[in-house]
C-alpha positions in Angstrom: 45.4 117.3 138.5 46.7 114.5 141.2 50.3 112.9 140.6 51.2 110.0 141.9 54.3 108.6 142.0 53.6 104.8 142.9 50.4 103.4 143.5 51.4 99.7 144.7 48.3 99.1 147.0 46.1 100.3 144.0 43.3 97.8 143.2 43.1 96.4 140.0 41.2 98.1 137.5 38.5 96.4 135.1 38.2 97.8 131.2 35.0 99.6 131.5 33.1 100.5 128.8 34.6 103.8 128.3 37.4 102.2 127.3 36.5 99.7 125.2 34.5 102.7 123.3 37.5 104.0 123.0 39.4 100.7 122.1 36.8 100.3 119.6 36.9 103.9 117.8 40.7 103.4 117.3 40.0 99.8 115.6 37.1 101.2 113.5 39.3 104.4 112.6 41.6 101.7 111.4 39.3 99.7 109.5 38.1 102.8 107.6 41.5 104.2 106.8 42.1 100.4 105.1 38.7 100.6 103.4 39.5 104.1 101.5 42.7 102.6 100.6 41.4 99.9 98.9 38.6 101.6 96.8 41.5 103.8 96.2 43.5 101.1 94.7 40.5 99.5 92.8 40.1 102.5 91.2 43.7 102.8 90.5 43.4 99.4 88.9 40.2 100.1 86.9 42.1 103.4 85.1 45.5 101.2 84.7 43.2 99.0 82.6 41.6 101.4 80.8 45.0 102.9 79.8 46.2 99.6 78.7 42.9 98.8 76.6 43.4 102.0 74.7 47.4 101.5 74.0 46.8 98.5 73.3 43.5 99.3 70.7 45.6 101.8 69.1 48.7 99.4 68.9 46.9 97.0 67.1 45.6 99.3 64.5 48.2 101.0 63.6 50.4 100.9 60.9 54.2 100.0 61.2 57.0 102.7 60.7 58.5 102.5 57.0 62.0 104.1 58.3 65.0 103.0 60.3 64.7 106.2 62.6 61.8 104.5 64.4 61.5 106.2 68.2 63.2 104.3 70.9 60.7 102.0 73.0 58.8 103.7 75.8 61.3 104.4 79.0 64.5 104.2 77.0 67.4 106.6 78.1 65.1 107.5 80.8 66.2 107.9 84.8 64.5 104.2 86.6 63.0 105.4 89.5 60.6 102.9 91.2 56.9 104.6 92.7 56.8 103.5 96.0 53.7 101.2 96.3 51.7 101.1 100.0 49.1 98.7 101.1 47.4 99.8 104.2 49.7 101.7 105.6 49.5 102.4 109.5 53.1 103.4 110.7 56.1 105.3 109.8 59.5 106.0 111.0 62.0 108.5 109.5 66.3 108.1 110.1 69.2 108.3 108.3 67.6 109.9 104.4 64.9 107.4 104.3 61.5 106.6 105.3 59.9 103.2 106.1 56.0 102.8 105.9 54.4 100.0 107.6 52.0 97.9 105.5 48.9 96.3 108.1 47.3 94.3 104.8 50.4 94.0 102.7 52.1 92.5 105.0 55.1 94.2 104.8 57.4 97.3 105.0 58.2 100.2 102.1 61.2 102.1 102.2 61.6 104.8 100.1 64.0 107.4 99.6 63.4 110.9 101.6 64.8 113.0 99.2 63.6 112.0 95.8 60.8 109.6 97.1 62.1 106.8 94.8 61.4 103.1 96.2 64.6 101.8 97.9 62.8 98.6 98.8 59.8 96.5 99.8 60.6 93.9 102.8 58.1 91.2 102.9 60.5 88.1 103.0 58.8 85.4 104.7 61.1 84.7 106.9 60.5 88.0 108.4 57.2 87.0 109.8 55.2 89.7 109.1 51.6 89.5 110.0 49.4 92.3 110.2 52.3 95.1 111.4 51.5 97.8 113.4 54.3 99.7 115.1 57.9 100.9 113.6 60.8 102.2 115.3 64.3 102.7 114.1 67.4 102.9 115.7 70.9 103.2 113.6 71.5 100.6 111.9 67.9 98.3 113.3 64.2 98.9 112.5 62.3 97.0 114.6 58.2 96.1 113.1 55.7 94.9 115.8 53.4 92.4 114.5 50.0 91.6 115.9 47.8 88.7 116.9 44.0 89.5 114.9 42.7 86.0 116.6 42.2 88.0 119.9 39.6 89.9 121.3 39.4 93.1 123.0 40.5 93.7 126.2 41.1 90.0 127.1 43.1 87.3 125.5 45.1 84.0 125.7 48.4 84.0 125.3 48.6 80.3 124.2 46.9 81.7 121.2 49.3 84.6 120.3 51.1 82.6 118.1 51.6 85.3 115.0 52.7 88.4 117.8 56.3 89.1 117.6 59.1 91.8 116.7 60.7 91.4 113.9 64.6 93.2 113.7 66.0 94.8 110.7 69.1 95.6 109.5 68.4 99.4 108.4 71.2 99.3 105.6 69.9 96.3 103.3 66.6 95.1 104.8 67.5 91.6 106.1 66.6 89.9 108.8 68.4 90.2 112.0 65.7 88.3 113.9 62.4 87.6 114.8 61.8 88.3 118.7 58.6 85.6 119.9 59.6 83.9 122.5 57.2 82.6 125.6 58.8 84.6 128.2 58.2 87.6 126.3 54.4 87.5 126.4 53.8 89.4 123.2 50.0 88.9 123.1 48.8 92.1 120.7 52.2 93.8 120.1 50.9 97.7 119.0 52.8 100.4 119.4 57.1 100.5 119.4 59.9 102.5 120.6 63.1 102.1 121.1 65.9 104.5 123.4 69.3 103.5 123.7 69.7 100.2 125.2 65.9 99.3 125.4 62.9 99.0 123.2 59.6 99.1 124.3 56.4 97.2 122.9 52.5 97.8 124.0 50.0 95.0 124.2 47.6 96.6 122.8 45.2 94.0 124.7 46.3 94.5 128.3 43.7 95.2 130.5 43.8 93.4 133.7 42.1 89.5 133.3 40.8 89.2 136.8 42.2 90.8 140.2 44.8 87.8 140.6 45.7 88.1 136.7 47.1 91.9 135.6 47.6 91.6 132.2 50.8 92.7 130.6 51.0 96.3 129.4 54.7 97.1 128.3 57.3 94.1 127.3 60.6 95.8 127.7 63.5 94.1 125.6 67.5 94.4 125.3 68.2 96.2 121.9 71.2 94.2 121.1 70.1 90.9 121.6 66.3 91.0 121.8 65.8 89.3 124.9 63.4 89.8 127.4 64.4 92.7 130.2 60.9 93.2 132.0 57.5 93.2 131.9 55.5 95.8 133.1 52.0 95.0 134.7 48.6 97.0 134.2 47.5 97.2 137.7 50.9 97.6 139.2 52.8 100.2 137.1 49.5 102.2 136.4 49.4 101.2 132.7 45.9 100.0 132.1 44.4 100.7 128.7 47.6 101.4 126.9 47.3 103.6 124.1 50.4 105.0 123.0 53.9 105.9 124.2 57.2 107.9 122.9 60.9 107.2 124.4 63.3 109.6 124.8 67.1 109.4 126.3 65.7 109.9 129.6 62.2 108.4 130.5 59.5 106.8 128.7 55.8 108.3 128.3 52.6 106.1 128.1 48.9 106.8 127.5 46.1 105.1 129.1 42.7 105.2 128.7 42.2 103.9 131.9 38.6 104.1 132.1 36.6 107.6 132.3 39.5 109.3 132.6 42.9 109.0 130.8 46.3 109.1 132.3 49.9 109.5 131.9 52.8 107.0 133.1 56.2 107.9 133.0 59.0 105.8 133.5 63.2 106.4 134.1 64.2 104.6 130.1 67.5 103.2 131.7 66.1 101.6 134.6 62.6 101.1 134.0 61.6 102.1 137.0 58.2 104.1 137.8 58.6 107.8 137.7 55.1 108.7 138.5 51.6 108.0 137.2 50.4 111.3 135.9 46.1 111.0 136.7 44.0 113.5 135.3 41.7 115.9 137.3 38.8 118.6 135.7 38.9 116.7 132.1 42.6 117.4 131.8 43.0 114.2 130.0 40.2 112.6 128.3 41.2 109.1 126.1 45.1 110.3 125.5 46.8 108.7 122.8 49.1 110.2 120.9 51.9 111.9 122.9 55.1 113.7 121.8 58.0 115.0 124.1 60.2 118.0 123.6 62.3 119.6 126.2 60.8 120.5 129.3 57.7 120.2 127.8 54.7 116.9 126.9 52.3 117.1 124.1 49.5 114.8 124.8 46.2 114.1 122.2 42.8 113.6 123.7 40.6 111.5 120.8 37.3 111.3 122.9 34.3 112.4 120.4 33.2 115.6 121.4 36.7 116.3 123.6 39.3 116.7 121.2 41.5 118.6 122.7 45.7 119.1 123.3 47.2 118.6 126.9 50.7 120.3 127.5 52.6 119.0 130.7 55.3 120.0 132.5 58.2 117.3 131.9 60.3 117.8 134.6 56.9 117.9 137.1 54.6 116.3 135.5 52.3 119.4 135.9 49.7 120.9 134.1 50.7 123.6 132.0 47.8 124.1 130.0 44.8 122.2 127.7 44.6 123.6 124.5 40.9 123.4 122.5 40.0 126.9 121.0 37.4 125.9 118.2 39.6 128.0 115.3 42.3 125.1 116.1 40.1 122.9 114.0 41.0 119.9 115.9 39.4 116.6 114.5 41.1 113.1 115.7 44.5 114.0 117.1 45.7 110.9 116.0 49.0 112.2 115.4 51.1 114.8 117.8 54.4 116.1 116.8 56.7 118.9 119.1 60.3 120.3 117.5 61.8 123.7 118.4 59.2 125.6 119.6 56.3 124.4 117.4 54.0 121.5 117.7 51.8 120.0 115.0 48.7 117.8 115.2 47.3 115.9 112.3 43.1 116.4 112.0 41.3 113.5 109.4 39.5 111.1 111.5 36.1 112.4 111.6 35.5 112.3 115.7 34.3 115.5 116.0 32.4 116.3 113.3 31.5 113.1 111.2 33.9 113.8 108.4 37.2 114.1 107.2 38.6 117.7 108.0 41.7 116.7 106.3 44.5 118.9 107.3 47.3 120.0 110.1 46.5 122.1 113.1 50.4 123.9 113.8 50.8 125.6 117.2 53.3 128.2 118.8 55.4 125.6 121.5 55.6 128.5 124.0 52.0 129.9 124.0 49.8 127.2 122.5 48.2 129.4 120.6 47.5 128.9 116.7 49.8 129.5 113.8 48.3 128.1 111.0 45.9 125.2 109.6 47.8 123.6 106.6 45.3 122.4 104.2 46.7 120.8 100.9 44.5 119.7 97.7 45.4 117.0 95.6 45.8 114.0 97.6 48.3 116.2 99.8 46.6 115.3 103.0 43.9 112.4 102.7 42.8 111.1 106.1 46.3 112.1 108.0 47.2 110.1 110.6 51.0 110.0 112.0 53.2 112.9 111.7 56.9 112.5 111.9 59.1 115.5 112.1 63.0 114.9 110.9 64.9 118.3 110.0 63.2 121.0 108.6 60.4 119.0 107.2 57.4 117.4 108.2 56.1 113.6 107.2 52.4 112.8 107.3 51.1 109.6 107.1 48.0 109.2 104.9 45.5 106.9 103.9 47.2 105.9 100.8 50.2 108.0 100.6 52.8 110.5 102.6 52.6 113.8 102.3 56.4 115.8 102.8 56.0 119.4 104.3 57.8 122.3 104.9 58.1 123.1 108.4 58.9 126.8 108.2 55.8 127.5 106.2 53.9 124.6 105.7 53.9 124.3 101.9 53.9 121.0 100.2 57.4 119.3 99.4 56.0 116.3 97.8 53.7 113.6 97.9 54.7 110.2 97.8 52.4 107.2 96.6 
């Protein structure tokens, strides 16, 4: 593994076939999840129609009650609980007792109570300017949502046509609109994953490959969390950010994973100043198509999603050096689109079918100190179905599925609730 602290003289990299295949794999995975969600929704609609028809038929043929002690109407004297509705869920955030889910198909945000699973609100006002929302981040009283622009092709694009690309900022307390960030200077081309740290909001441009030797792409956009104004634009071939797939932010650093051709890399930035700390370039297959990333104390965990090479890379957060690569057969890695580390445990989601072509529908728990397997969590009855993102909050885990959200107990992996 080579650790480069700066690469000012590096020549720009062009998106090669391997990088484009990785990007296309992620997009195909998302389309599979959306198709499954739509099929599930269609099935529910058919079942509901049959139930309504049966009830209506029974009511039509039944005689009217003759006494004055008729049963109260359905719903009377019952607690009013609204079941959350998801429409193509692709991203999730947990904060302050609530869970926010991004609905890419429905152009909306579903907010529900983390304790009861009951719906708080559906946020989809026209002024919110949601357009294929893709990423979400929550901090304090604010929520930030990235909106993508499907008119642009993979690996290139024209900033002038990115009319839907923006970041929507909401009030976390009531869901009201604070602002829509889309100034031309922001150069938001295809906003995707988003993170917030202190007074900074970090937004990935998913199409940010170098367009030409003289025109590097804009990989990362840094915004002021208080005003929404532009702070800095990070370039592909200047800051080692070519084919960026994902990011996470702490109070000290921002970590970004890049496909960067046949061998991936991880870029570390100072979250306070935006300055480059290092670019960690893998040698010896340490990083292959790195995507999800999680930081916990002095450890960084990265999921590698290349077909046939599903593995978890652990790095030293202080030095960037390799600690270990985890790829035991018993770990049952399959997809690795979600990873989260908390305390002395690491969890990864398996369900996209990159490795075996099928849905594993599980969460692998590892020992954060040794990398050894703790357990494989498999929950039936739609507890886990096509799991992607995973979030640790308190003593619980939240897993985003094709059409639902599963809450699990961190201590024993047991199912607490399925919100769908």
